[in-house]
C-alpha positions as CSV (number, residue, x, y, z in Angstrom):
1,M,24.9,9.3,-30.4
2,S,27.0,6.1,-30.6
3,R,26.8,4.6,-27.2
4,N,24.4,3.0,-24.7
5,L,22.8,5.8,-22.6
6,L,21.1,3.7,-19.9
7,D,24.0,4.3,-17.4
8,Q,22.3,7.6,-16.7
9,E,19.0,6.0,-15.6
10,S,17.8,5.1,-12.1
11,S,15.5,2.1,-13.0
12,P,17.1,-1.1,-11.8
13,Y,15.7,-2.8,-14.9
14,L,17.2,-0.3,-17.3
15,L,20.5,-0.5,-15.5
16,L,20.6,-4.2,-16.1
17,H,21.1,-3.3,-19.8
18,K,23.6,-0.4,-19.4
19,D,26.5,-2.7,-20.6
20,N,24.8,-4.1,-23.6
21,P,26.5,-3.4,-26.9
22,V,23.2,-2.1,-28.1
23,H,23.0,1.7,-28.2
24,W,20.0,1.9,-26.0
25,R,18.2,5.2,-25.2
26,P,15.5,5.8,-22.6
27,W,12.1,6.8,-23.8
28,G,11.9,10.5,-24.2
29,A,11.8,13.5,-26.6
30,E,15.5,13.2,-27.4
31,A,15.2,9.6,-28.7
32,L,12.1,10.3,-30.7
33,A,13.8,13.4,-32.2
34,E,16.9,11.3,-33.1
35,A,14.6,8.8,-34.9
36,Q,12.9,11.6,-36.9
37,A,16.2,13.3,-37.8
38,T,17.8,10.1,-39.1
39,N,14.5,8.6,-40.5
40,K,15.3,5.3,-38.8
41,P,12.6,3.1,-37.3
42,I,12.5,2.6,-33.6
43,M,13.2,-0.8,-32.0
44,L,11.3,-0.5,-28.7
45,S,11.8,-3.2,-26.0
46,I,9.7,-3.1,-22.9
47,G,10.2,-5.3,-19.9
48,Y,10.6,-5.3,-16.1
49,S,13.2,-6.6,-13.7
50,A,11.3,-9.6,-12.3
51,C,10.5,-10.9,-15.9
52,H,12.2,-14.2,-16.6
53,W,11.9,-14.1,-20.4
54,C,13.2,-10.5,-20.4
55,H,16.4,-11.7,-18.9
56,V,16.6,-14.6,-21.4
57,M,16.3,-12.2,-24.3
58,N,18.8,-9.9,-22.8
59,H,21.3,-12.7,-22.4
60,E,20.6,-14.3,-25.8
61,S,20.2,-11.2,-28.1
62,F,21.1,-7.9,-26.5
63,N,24.5,-9.1,-25.4
64,D,25.3,-10.5,-28.9
65,P,27.7,-8.1,-30.7
66,E,26.5,-9.2,-34.1
67,V,22.8,-8.5,-33.2
68,A,23.8,-5.3,-31.5
69,A,25.6,-4.1,-34.7
70,L,22.5,-4.8,-36.8
71,M,20.3,-2.9,-34.3
72,N,22.7,0.1,-34.0
73,E,23.0,0.5,-37.8
74,H,19.4,0.4,-38.7
75,F,17.3,1.4,-35.6
76,I,17.0,3.9,-32.9
77,N,16.9,1.5,-29.9
78,I,14.7,2.4,-26.9
79,K,14.5,0.4,-23.7
80,V,11.5,0.9,-21.3
81,D,10.8,-0.3,-17.8
82,R,7.1,-1.1,-18.0
83,E,6.8,-0.4,-14.2
84,E,8.4,3.0,-14.6
85,R,6.5,3.9,-17.8
86,P,3.2,2.1,-17.7
87,D,1.8,4.8,-20.0
88,V,4.1,3.8,-22.8
89,D,3.5,0.1,-22.2
90,Q,-0.3,0.6,-22.4
91,I,0.0,2.1,-25.9
92,Y,2.2,-0.6,-27.4
93,Q,0.4,-3.5,-25.7
94,A,-2.8,-2.2,-27.3
95,S,-1.0,-1.7,-30.6
96,M,0.0,-5.3,-30.7
97,N,-3.6,-6.4,-30.2
98,F,-4.6,-4.2,-33.1
99,M,-2.0,-6.0,-35.3
100,S,-3.4,-9.4,-34.1
101,T,-0.1,-10.0,-32.2
102,R,0.0,-11.4,-28.7
103,G,1.2,-8.9,-26.1
104,G,3.2,-9.5,-23.0
105,W,6.8,-9.1,-21.8
106,P,9.3,-8.7,-23.1
107,L,7.4,-6.6,-25.6
108,T,9.3,-6.0,-28.9
109,A,7.6,-3.2,-31.0
110,I,8.9,-1.7,-34.2
111,L,7.8,1.9,-34.6
112,T,7.9,4.6,-37.2
113,P,10.1,7.6,-36.3
114,S,6.9,9.4,-35.2
115,G,6.2,6.6,-32.7
116,D,3.5,4.5,-34.3
117,A,3.8,0.7,-34.3
118,F,3.8,-1.2,-37.5
119,Y,5.3,-4.6,-36.4
120,G,5.9,-6.4,-33.1
121,G,5.9,-9.4,-30.9
122,T,7.2,-10.6,-27.5
123,Y,10.1,-12.9,-27.0
124,F,12.1,-13.8,-30.1
125,P,14.6,-16.7,-29.9
126,T,18.1,-16.8,-31.2
127,V,17.4,-19.4,-33.9
128,D,14.4,-19.7,-36.3
129,R,11.6,-21.9,-35.1
130,R,8.7,-23.2,-37.2
131,E,6.2,-20.9,-35.5
132,L,8.6,-18.0,-34.7
133,P,11.5,-16.3,-36.5
134,S,14.7,-15.6,-34.7
135,F,15.3,-12.1,-33.4
136,K,17.9,-11.5,-36.1
137,T,15.7,-12.9,-38.9
138,M,12.9,-10.6,-37.7
139,L,15.1,-7.6,-37.7
140,N,16.3,-8.2,-41.2
141,K,12.7,-8.6,-42.5
142,V,11.7,-5.4,-40.8
143,I,14.7,-3.5,-42.3
144,E,13.7,-4.8,-45.7
145,F,10.0,-4.0,-45.2
146,Y,10.8,-0.4,-44.0
147,R,13.1,0.2,-46.9
148,D,11.1,-1.3,-49.7
149,Q,7.5,-0.8,-48.8
150,P,7.2,2.7,-47.1
151,E,3.5,3.0,-48.2
152,D,2.6,-0.2,-46.5
153,V,4.5,0.8,-43.3
154,A,2.7,4.1,-43.3
155,R,-0.7,2.4,-43.8
156,V,-0.2,-0.1,-41.0
157,A,1.1,2.5,-38.6
158,G,-1.7,4.9,-39.5
159,T,-4.3,2.3,-38.9
160,T,-2.8,1.4,-35.6
161,H,-2.7,5.0,-34.5
162,D,-6.3,5.6,-35.5
163,Q,-7.5,2.5,-33.7
164,L,-5.7,3.7,-30.5
165,L,-7.5,7.1,-30.7
166,S,-10.8,5.3,-31.3
167,L,-10.2,2.8,-28.4
168,W,-9.6,5.5,-25.8
169,G,-11.8,8.2,-27.3
170,R,-15.0,6.2,-27.4
171,D,-18.1,7.3,-25.5
172,L,-18.5,4.3,-23.1
173,R,-21.7,5.6,-21.4
174,G,-24.8,3.5,-21.6
175,P,-27.6,1.9,-19.8
176,L,-26.6,0.0,-16.6
177,D,-28.7,-3.1,-15.9
178,A,-30.6,-2.7,-12.6
179,M,-28.8,-5.6,-11.0
180,P,-25.5,-6.3,-12.8
181,L,-23.7,-7.4,-9.7
182,D,-25.2,-10.8,-9.2
183,T,-25.3,-11.6,-12.9
184,A,-21.6,-10.7,-13.4
185,A,-20.7,-12.8,-10.3
186,M,-22.6,-15.8,-11.6
187,R,-21.1,-15.6,-15.1
188,I,-17.6,-15.2,-13.8
189,G,-18.2,-18.1,-11.4
190,Q,-19.2,-20.3,-14.3
191,R,-15.7,-19.8,-15.7
192,Y,-14.0,-20.8,-12.5
193,D,-12.3,-24.1,-11.8
194,I,-14.5,-25.9,-9.2
195,F,-11.7,-28.3,-8.2
196,F,-8.7,-26.0,-7.8
197,G,-10.0,-22.4,-8.0
198,G,-9.1,-19.5,-10.3
199,M,-10.1,-19.1,-13.9
200,L,-10.1,-22.3,-15.9
201,G,-6.9,-22.9,-17.8
202,E,-3.4,-24.1,-17.4
203,L,-1.9,-20.7,-16.4
204,K,-3.3,-19.5,-13.1
205,F,-3.2,-15.8,-12.1
206,L,-4.5,-14.5,-8.9
207,N,-7.3,-12.1,-9.9
208,I,-8.3,-10.5,-6.6
209,P,-10.9,-8.1,-8.0
210,Q,-12.8,-11.0,-9.5
211,L,-12.4,-13.1,-6.3
212,E,-13.7,-10.1,-4.3
213,L,-16.7,-9.8,-6.6
214,L,-17.6,-13.5,-6.0
215,F,-17.1,-13.0,-2.3
216,R,-19.3,-9.9,-2.2
217,A,-22.0,-11.8,-4.1
218,Y,-21.9,-14.6,-1.5
219,L,-22.2,-12.0,1.3
220,R,-25.2,-10.5,-0.4
221,S,-27.0,-13.7,-1.4
222,G,-25.8,-16.4,0.9
223,N,-25.1,-18.5,-2.2
224,L,-22.7,-21.2,-0.9
225,Q,-21.5,-22.2,-4.4
226,L,-20.0,-18.7,-4.8
227,N,-18.3,-18.9,-1.4
228,L,-16.9,-22.4,-2.3
229,L,-15.2,-20.9,-5.4
230,V,-13.6,-18.2,-3.3
231,Q,-12.5,-20.6,-0.5
232,T,-11.2,-23.2,-3.0
233,T,-9.1,-20.5,-4.8
234,L,-7.7,-19.0,-1.6
235,A,-7.0,-22.3,0.0
236,N,-5.2,-23.7,-3.1
237,I,-3.1,-20.6,-3.6
238,S,-2.2,-20.6,0.1
239,M,-1.3,-24.3,0.1
240,G,0.2,-24.5,-3.4
241,G,3.6,-24.0,-4.8
242,I,2.8,-20.4,-5.9
243,Y,3.0,-19.5,-2.2
244,D,6.5,-19.2,-0.6
245,H,6.1,-21.6,2.3
246,L,9.4,-20.5,3.8
247,G,9.6,-16.8,3.4
248,G,5.9,-15.8,2.8
249,G,4.3,-14.1,-0.1
250,I,3.0,-15.3,-3.5
251,A,4.5,-15.5,-6.9
252,R,2.8,-13.8,-9.8
253,Y,1.3,-16.9,-11.4
254,A,1.4,-20.6,-11.6
255,T,2.1,-22.6,-14.8
256,D,-0.4,-25.4,-14.0
257,E,-4.0,-25.6,-13.0
258,R,-3.3,-26.8,-9.5
259,W,-1.2,-23.8,-8.4
260,I,1.9,-26.0,-7.8
261,N,4.4,-25.0,-10.5
262,S,5.3,-21.4,-9.6
263,H,6.8,-18.8,-12.0
264,F,8.6,-17.5,-8.9
265,E,8.7,-13.7,-9.5
266,K,7.1,-11.9,-6.6
267,V,5.6,-8.4,-7.2
268,L,4.3,-6.0,-4.6
269,P,0.7,-5.4,-6.0
270,D,-0.1,-9.1,-6.1
271,N,0.9,-9.5,-2.5
272,A,-0.9,-6.4,-1.4
273,Q,-4.2,-7.6,-3.0
274,Y,-3.6,-11.2,-1.6
275,L,-3.1,-9.8,1.9
276,E,-6.2,-7.7,1.7
277,M,-8.4,-10.5,0.3
278,L,-7.1,-12.9,3.0
279,T,-8.0,-10.3,5.6
280,L,-11.5,-10.0,4.2
281,A,-12.0,-13.8,4.2
282,W,-10.5,-14.2,7.7
283,Q,-12.8,-11.6,9.1
284,H,-15.7,-13.7,7.8
285,D,-14.8,-17.2,9.1
286,R,-11.6,-16.9,11.2
287,N,-9.9,-19.6,9.0
288,P,-6.6,-20.4,10.7
289,L,-4.9,-21.0,7.4
290,Y,-5.7,-17.4,6.3
291,L,-4.5,-16.1,9.6
292,A,-1.2,-17.9,9.2
293,R,-0.7,-16.6,5.6
294,I,-1.6,-13.0,6.6
295,E,1.0,-13.1,9.3
296,E,3.6,-14.7,7.1
297,T,3.0,-12.4,4.1
298,A,3.0,-9.3,6.3
299,G,6.2,-10.6,7.9
300,W,7.9,-11.0,4.5
301,I,6.9,-7.5,3.4
302,L,8.3,-5.9,6.5
303,R,11.4,-8.1,6.5
304,D,12.4,-8.3,2.8
305,M,10.6,-5.6,0.9
306,M,11.4,-2.4,2.8
307,V,13.3,0.4,1.0
308,E,13.9,3.0,3.7
309,Q,10.3,3.3,4.9
310,G,8.7,2.4,1.6
311,F,8.2,-0.9,-0.3
312,A,10.2,-2.3,-3.1
313,S,8.5,-3.2,-6.4
314,S,9.5,-6.9,-7.0
315,I,11.8,-9.8,-6.5
316,D,13.2,-11.5,-9.6
317,A,12.3,-15.1,-10.6
318,D,15.9,-15.9,-11.5
319,S,19.2,-16.3,-9.5
320,E,22.5,-17.3,-11.0
321,G,20.8,-17.3,-14.4
322,E,18.3,-20.0,-13.5
323,E,14.6,-19.5,-12.9
324,G,13.5,-20.5,-9.4
325,K,16.9,-21.7,-8.3
326,F,16.7,-19.8,-5.0
327,Y,13.4,-21.6,-4.1
328,L,13.9,-25.2,-5.2
329,W,15.2,-28.1,-3.2
330,S,16.6,-31.6,-3.8
331,E,15.5,-34.3,-1.4
332,A,19.1,-34.6,-0.2
333,E,19.2,-30.9,0.6
334,I,16.0,-31.2,2.7
335,D,17.4,-34.3,4.5
336,A,20.7,-32.5,5.3
337,A,19.0,-29.3,6.5
338,L,16.4,-31.1,8.7
339,A,18.5,-34.0,10.0
340,G,17.1,-35.2,13.4
341,T,13.8,-33.3,13.2
342,F,11.3,-35.9,11.9
343,T,12.3,-35.1,8.3
344,Q,10.1,-37.7,6.7
345,K,7.0,-36.1,8.2
346,F,8.0,-32.8,6.7
347,K,8.7,-34.4,3.3
348,T,5.3,-36.1,3.2
349,V,3.4,-33.0,4.1
350,Y,5.3,-30.7,1.7
351,N,5.4,-33.3,-1.1
352,V,9.2,-33.7,-1.3
353,T,10.4,-36.6,-3.4
354,A,13.6,-37.9,-4.9
355,Q,12.2,-37.2,-8.4
356,G,11.0,-33.7,-7.5
357,N,8.0,-31.8,-8.9
358,H,9.8,-29.0,-10.8
359,Q,12.4,-30.0,-13.3
360,G,13.9,-32.6,-11.0
361,R,13.8,-30.5,-7.9
362,N,11.1,-29.8,-5.3
363,N,9.0,-26.7,-5.1
364,L,7.4,-27.0,-1.6
365,H,3.6,-27.2,-1.5
366,R,0.9,-28.7,0.6
367,I,-1.6,-29.8,-2.0
368,G,-2.8,-33.3,-1.4
369,V,-4.6,-35.6,1.1
370,A,-1.5,-35.9,3.3
371,S,-0.9,-32.1,3.4
372,T,-4.0,-30.8,5.2
373,F,-3.4,-27.6,7.2
374,G,-3.9,-27.4,11.0
375,L,-5.1,-30.8,11.9
376,N,-2.5,-31.3,14.6
377,P,-1.2,-28.2,16.4
378,A,1.9,-30.0,17.6
379,D,2.8,-31.0,14.0
380,E,2.2,-27.4,12.8
381,A,4.6,-26.2,15.5
382,L,7.2,-28.7,14.3
383,F,6.7,-27.6,10.7
384,A,7.2,-24.0,11.7
385,K,10.5,-24.8,13.2
386,Q,11.6,-26.9,10.2
387,R,10.6,-24.1,7.9
388,E,12.8,-21.7,9.9
389,M,15.7,-24.1,9.5
390,L,15.2,-24.3,5.8
391,L,14.9,-20.6,5.5
392,A,18.2,-20.1,7.3
393,V,19.8,-22.4,4.7
394,R,18.1,-20.7,1.8
395,N,19.2,-17.3,3.0
396,K,22.8,-18.4,2.4
397,R,22.1,-18.9,-1.3
398,V,22.6,-16.3,-4.0
399,A,19.3,-14.3,-3.7
400,P,17.3,-13.1,-6.7
401,M,17.6,-9.4,-7.6
402,R,15.2,-7.1,-5.8
403,D,13.9,-4.1,-7.8
404,D,14.2,-1.3,-5.2
405,K,12.0,1.1,-7.1
406,V,9.3,2.7,-4.8
407,Q,6.2,3.2,-6.9
408,A,3.4,5.4,-5.6
409,D,0.5,3.2,-6.9
410,W,1.9,-0.1,-5.7
411,N,2.8,1.4,-2.3
412,G,-0.7,2.7,-2.0
413,L,-2.0,-0.8,-2.4
414,M,0.3,-2.2,0.3
415,I,-0.3,0.7,2.7
416,A,-4.1,0.1,2.5
417,A,-3.6,-3.7,2.9
418,L,-1.4,-3.4,5.9
419,A,-3.6,-0.8,7.5
420,N,-6.7,-3.0,7.1
421,A,-4.9,-6.1,8.3
422,G,-3.4,-4.3,11.2
423,A,-6.8,-3.0,12.3
424,A,-8.5,-6.4,11.9
425,L,-5.9,-8.4,13.7
426,R,-4.9,-5.7,16.2
427,K,-1.4,-5.7,14.9
428,T,-0.2,-2.1,15.7
429,P,3.2,-2.5,14.1
430,W,1.6,-3.2,10.7
431,T,-0.5,0.0,11.0
432,V,2.6,1.9,12.0
433,A,4.5,0.5,9.0
434,A,1.6,1.6,6.8
435,M,1.7,5.1,8.3
436,R,5.5,5.4,7.8
437,A,5.3,4.2,4.2
438,F,2.6,6.8,3.5
439,D,4.9,9.5,4.9
440,F,7.8,8.2,2.9
441,V,5.8,8.3,-0.4
442,E,4.4,11.7,0.4
443,K,7.9,13.0,1.0
444,A,9.9,11.2,-1.6
445,L,7.3,11.3,-4.4
446,G,5.3,14.3,-3.5
447,D,5.8,17.8,-4.9
448,G,3.2,19.9,-3.1
449,D,-0.1,18.2,-4.1
450,R,1.4,16.6,-7.2
451,L,2.9,13.1,-7.2
452,Y,5.7,11.4,-9.1
453,H,5.4,7.8,-10.1
454,S,8.6,6.1,-9.0
455,W,11.6,6.7,-6.8
456,H,15.0,4.9,-6.6
457,A,18.2,5.7,-4.9
458,G,17.2,9.2,-4.0
459,K,15.9,10.1,-7.4
460,R,12.3,10.4,-8.4
461,Q,11.1,9.8,-11.9
462,H,8.1,10.7,-14.1
463,I,5.1,12.8,-13.2
464,G,2.5,10.7,-11.6
465,F,-0.2,8.7,-13.4
466,A,-3.9,8.3,-12.4
467,D,-3.1,5.0,-10.7
468,D,-0.7,6.8,-8.4
469,Y,-3.2,9.4,-7.2
470,A,-6.1,6.9,-7.0
471,H,-4.3,4.2,-4.9
472,M,-2.6,6.8,-2.6
473,A,-5.9,8.5,-2.1
474,R,-7.5,5.2,-1.2
475,A,-4.6,4.5,1.2
476,A,-5.2,7.9,2.7
477,M,-8.9,7.1,3.3
478,T,-8.0,3.8,4.8
479,L,-5.5,5.4,7.2
480,W,-8.1,8.0,8.1
481,E,-10.6,5.3,9.0
482,T,-7.9,3.4,11.0
483,T,-6.3,6.3,12.9
484,N,-8.9,9.1,12.8
485,D,-6.1,11.5,11.8
486,T,-7.7,14.1,9.6
487,R,-4.5,14.9,7.7
488,Y,-5.1,11.7,5.8
489,L,-8.5,12.9,4.8
490,E,-7.0,16.2,3.6
491,R,-4.5,14.3,1.5
492,A,-7.2,12.2,-0.1
493,K,-9.1,15.5,-1.0
494,A,-5.9,17.1,-2.3
495,W,-5.0,14.2,-4.6
496,T,-8.6,13.9,-5.8
497,H,-8.4,17.6,-6.7
498,Q,-5.3,17.0,-8.8
499,L,-7.0,14.2,-10.7
500,N,-9.9,16.5,-11.4
501,E,-7.6,19.3,-12.5
502,H,-5.1,17.4,-14.7
503,F,-6.7,14.0,-15.7
504,W,-10.4,14.5,-16.3
505,D,-11.9,13.8,-19.8
506,F,-14.3,16.7,-20.2
507,Q,-15.8,15.1,-23.4
508,N,-16.6,11.5,-22.3
509,G,-16.0,11.5,-18.6
510,G,-13.5,9.5,-16.5
511,Y,-9.8,10.1,-15.9
512,F,-7.1,9.8,-18.5
513,Y,-4.2,7.6,-17.4
514,A,-1.6,10.4,-18.0
515,A,-1.8,14.0,-16.8
516,D,-2.4,16.9,-19.3
517,D,1.1,18.2,-18.6
518,S,3.0,14.9,-18.9
519,D,5.2,13.8,-21.8
520,P,3.1,13.9,-25.0
521,L,2.4,10.4,-26.4
522,S,0.8,9.3,-29.6
523,A,-2.4,8.6,-27.7
524,R,-3.8,9.3,-24.2
525,A,-5.2,6.2,-22.6
526,R,-8.6,6.3,-20.7
527,T,-9.5,2.8,-19.4
528,I,-11.8,1.1,-17.0
529,Y,-10.2,-2.4,-17.1
530,D,-8.2,-3.9,-14.2
531,H,-4.6,-4.9,-15.0
532,F,-1.7,-5.1,-12.5
533,V,-3.7,-3.0,-10.1
534,P,-7.4,-2.2,-9.8
535,N,-8.3,0.5,-12.4
536,A,-8.0,4.1,-11.2
537,N,-11.4,5.1,-12.5
538,S,-13.0,2.3,-10.5
539,V,-11.0,3.1,-7.3
540,M,-11.8,6.8,-7.6
541,A,-15.6,6.2,-7.8
542,C,-15.3,4.7,-4.3
543,V,-12.9,7.4,-3.0
544,C,-15.2,10.2,-4.2
545,G,-18.3,8.4,-2.8
546,R,-16.6,8.1,0.6
547,L,-15.4,11.7,0.5
548,Y,-19.0,12.7,-0.1
549,Q,-20.1,10.6,2.9
550,A,-17.4,12.2,5.1
551,T,-17.9,15.8,4.0
552,M,-21.3,16.0,2.4
553,E,-19.8,18.2,-0.3
554,P,-21.9,17.8,-3.5
555,A,-18.9,18.0,-5.8
556,Y,-17.7,14.5,-4.6
557,R,-21.2,13.0,-5.2
558,E,-21.3,14.5,-8.7
559,R,-17.8,13.2,-9.6
560,C,-18.6,9.7,-8.2
561,N,-21.7,9.5,-10.4
562,A,-19.9,10.9,-13.4
563,L,-17.2,8.2,-13.1
564,L,-19.7,5.4,-12.9
565,D,-21.8,6.9,-15.7
566,A,-18.7,7.3,-17.9
567,F,-18.2,3.5,-18.3
568,S,-21.6,2.1,-17.6
569,G,-22.1,1.0,-21.2
570,E,-19.1,-1.4,-21.0
571,V,-20.4,-3.6,-18.2
572,A,-22.5,-5.9,-20.3
573,K,-19.6,-6.5,-22.7
574,N,-16.5,-6.6,-20.5
575,Y,-17.6,-7.4,-17.0
576,T,-14.8,-10.0,-16.5
577,S,-12.2,-7.1,-16.8
578,M,-14.3,-4.7,-14.8
579,A,-14.6,-6.4,-11.4
580,S,-13.2,-3.4,-9.5
581,Y,-15.8,-1.2,-11.2
582,L,-18.6,-3.5,-10.0
583,N,-17.2,-3.9,-6.5
584,N,-16.9,-0.1,-6.0
585,L,-20.4,0.3,-7.6
586,E,-21.7,-1.9,-4.9
587,T,-19.8,0.0,-2.1
588,V,-21.2,3.4,-3.1
589,S,-24.6,2.0,-3.9
590,T,-24.9,0.4,-0.4
591,G,-23.7,3.6,1.3
592,L,-23.0,1.8,4.6
593,Q,-21.5,4.1,7.2
594,I,-20.7,3.2,10.8
595,I,-20.3,6.2,13.1
596,I,-18.7,5.7,16.5
597,V,-18.9,8.6,18.9
598,G,-16.6,8.4,21.9
599,P,-13.2,9.6,23.1
600,L,-10.1,7.5,22.4
601,T,-9.3,7.5,26.1
602,N,-12.4,5.4,26.8
603,P,-11.8,1.6,26.3
604,K,-15.5,1.2,25.2
605,T,-14.7,3.3,22.1
606,H,-12.0,0.8,21.2
607,E,-14.3,-2.1,21.8
608,L,-16.9,-0.7,19.4
609,M,-14.2,0.0,16.8
610,S,-12.8,-3.5,17.2
611,A,-16.3,-5.0,16.7
612,V,-16.5,-3.2,13.3
613,Q,-12.9,-4.0,12.2
614,G,-13.4,-7.6,13.1
615,R,-16.3,-8.0,10.6
616,S,-16.0,-8.7,6.9
617,L,-17.6,-5.5,5.6
618,P,-16.2,-4.6,2.2
619,N,-18.8,-1.8,1.8
620,R,-18.4,0.0,5.0
621,L,-17.0,3.5,5.9
622,L,-16.0,3.7,9.5
623,M,-15.9,7.2,11.2
624,R,-15.0,7.9,14.8
625,L,-15.9,11.2,16.4
626,D,-14.8,12.8,19.6
627,P,-17.9,13.8,21.6
628,S,-17.1,17.4,20.9
629,Q,-17.1,16.8,17.1
630,Q,-20.1,17.1,14.8
631,L,-20.8,15.5,11.5
632,P,-21.4,17.9,8.6
633,Q,-24.8,19.4,8.0
634,G,-26.9,17.1,5.9
635,H,-25.3,13.9,7.2
636,P,-28.0,11.5,8.4
637,A,-26.3,11.1,11.8
638,H,-25.7,14.9,12.2
639,G,-26.2,15.8,15.9
640,K,-25.9,12.2,17.2
641,G,-23.8,11.8,20.3
642,M,-23.0,9.4,23.1
643,Q,-26.0,7.6,24.7
644,G,-26.2,8.0,28.4
645,G,-22.6,9.2,28.5
646,Q,-21.4,5.9,26.9
647,P,-19.5,5.6,23.6
648,S,-22.1,4.8,20.9
649,A,-22.3,3.5,17.4
650,Y,-24.8,4.4,14.7
651,L,-25.4,2.4,11.5
652,C,-26.3,4.7,8.6
653,Q,-27.5,3.7,5.2
654,R,-28.7,6.5,2.9
655,T,-31.0,8.6,5.0
656,M,-31.6,5.9,7.6
657,V,-29.9,5.9,11.0
658,S,-30.1,3.1,13.6
659,Q,-30.7,3.6,17.2
660,P,-27.5,4.1,19.3
661,I,-25.6,0.9,20.1
662,T,-23.3,0.9,23.1
663,N,-22.6,-2.9,23.4
664,P,-19.8,-4.2,21.1
665,V,-21.4,-7.7,21.0
666,T,-24.7,-6.1,19.9
667,L,-22.9,-4.1,17.3
668,S,-21.0,-7.1,15.9
669,Q,-24.3,-9.0,15.6
670,A,-25.9,-6.1,13.8
671,L,-23.0,-6.2,11.3
672,Q,-23.1,-10.0,10.7
673,L,-24.1,-9.5,7.1
674,P,-23.7,-6.2,5.3
675,P,-27.0,-4.5,4.1
676,R,-27.9,-5.2,0.5
677,A,-28.2,-2.5,-2.0
678,M,-31.7,-2.1,-3.2
679,P,-32.2,-2.5,-7.0
680,Q,-33.3,1.0,-7.6
681,Q,-30.1,2.3,-5.9
682,I,-27.9,0.8,-8.5
683,G,-26.6,3.5,-10.9
684,E,-27.4,6.3,-8.5
685,P,-24.9,5.4,-5.8
686,V,-24.9,8.5,-3.6
687,G,-27.7,10.6,-5.1
688,R,-27.9,13.0,-8.0
689,A,-27.0,16.6,-7.6
């Protein structure tokens, strides 16, 4: 075909390229068949709508008629939204690593007609640089290589393909150290920046699974140095330029070690994990900074990220062709917007200068001795009003593009985060928003018990991946704990069943990323490493463990153990990328359950639940029962009821059950620190069948 076919797509990112002179095709059987029929190599470009350098390459290269003519003559050109097709992205990011090429976005991969990579890179400029050829130079070299050295092309592509099969087909089982949790936390902590938080280095990403691992280790051990790393990281992110001080929410990463220079793109999963980590930290010490950021970030989500009742995927870094333009201020703009409101005080606290701190303009932040949070309530009230004034001015600017895709996995993360925060802070509207988003995903992306991955403008796309099922199942479990509505428990069970039916690796254990009836790819990924979101295999170990605690059905216990066993041999080598695995290992190993027996009509029941929800307990499972309900046979608290006619709480760990607790203060004190997992429990989290 001799035209660009992306105008038939629903992805906002793909639609950005529908008017390119490049004859783009979406990923699919038709494009691959065309490549094989013409024996042309595939020029695969992968990006996403909030990616700054994706937009740069689009403007510089894909809109150039001369470049497009070269591409159209010699290649089958395929454009992929990595958020819509993470399965495709996984394959070719890994392929770049095998070819000793740095991955990232935009990803530029050259494939054989059968879909195996033999060359690639990321962003290519318009002119040759000493360390990097121009895009046109690269294309011409590839054309020559493919034409003149077919044996070498086949050799490189074959090696890459074999390495993919080996990577995801390995048996990753092995001995698990009796106490890997504290060791992993200490080793990760050694790589943290003690001054500004986060991993050492100039680029700073918010890695919440790692931060939670450090925080859990502090709760277990009382090691203050670990808590200092957590608090330093959260405080600097919450005060730095990576945080949007006017609108709420965080950008994906900072380009400096102090978290001041933001990259500006805002994506849903980062903010969901940030919100959940802030809630966990606030439950521990009631830090007013964290409370403010929780409220502001939840406010931003509910104000700016709603798509019908679901949540949008991201907001672009660019507006009017300039990165960060929407968020940056000159000193004169600040003076004009805040005239007559103690402007100098605001400029001092938010580090506004005539020279600026980001390419001559100011990215607001509160890092520095003059910017401490919360010392003077009157000043904070003034700053809040000034921020509202600036936000009103900012809202008149040309806003960055919002990617309105609703993704099941990312929505699952935000649903759980809002439900947890709503319960902890007693913010019923947040819980209601989480419930409505859940219903929307179930309706828009559900097909019976199956899930689709993404939805946009009334059209759903692509059969669901393991991440979709795992994060929606976890969201269902969270809403079940929060609302006591058993339909959420049934949803978690149904989606777990689908994972077992269509994703399970019967040879090595664990879930494949793609279903057995999804589009065939050159390899089928099976991973345990965290990426944009916590890994599905890690999340499902916890979901299955909690389903066993709730139902006492042995199949869930067996699947939980099998998931942990399937990847146990990787911990010693790759613990920095397996923080979610270790966190969920601790959760199921500890086996902490809090059972509250009492009717919802009794205020004492709510007081007991609030006592639990107000504590920082990353390992707990909370279950409320009406007095007429019974826990399943075999549950350690089976047969327990209200004490003396009063709503009562029972703490369960393994086969041990506490005496009934009817006083919420006593319950809160009993939960001050979560019980530690005993060494012999590690590796056998909920018992062997």
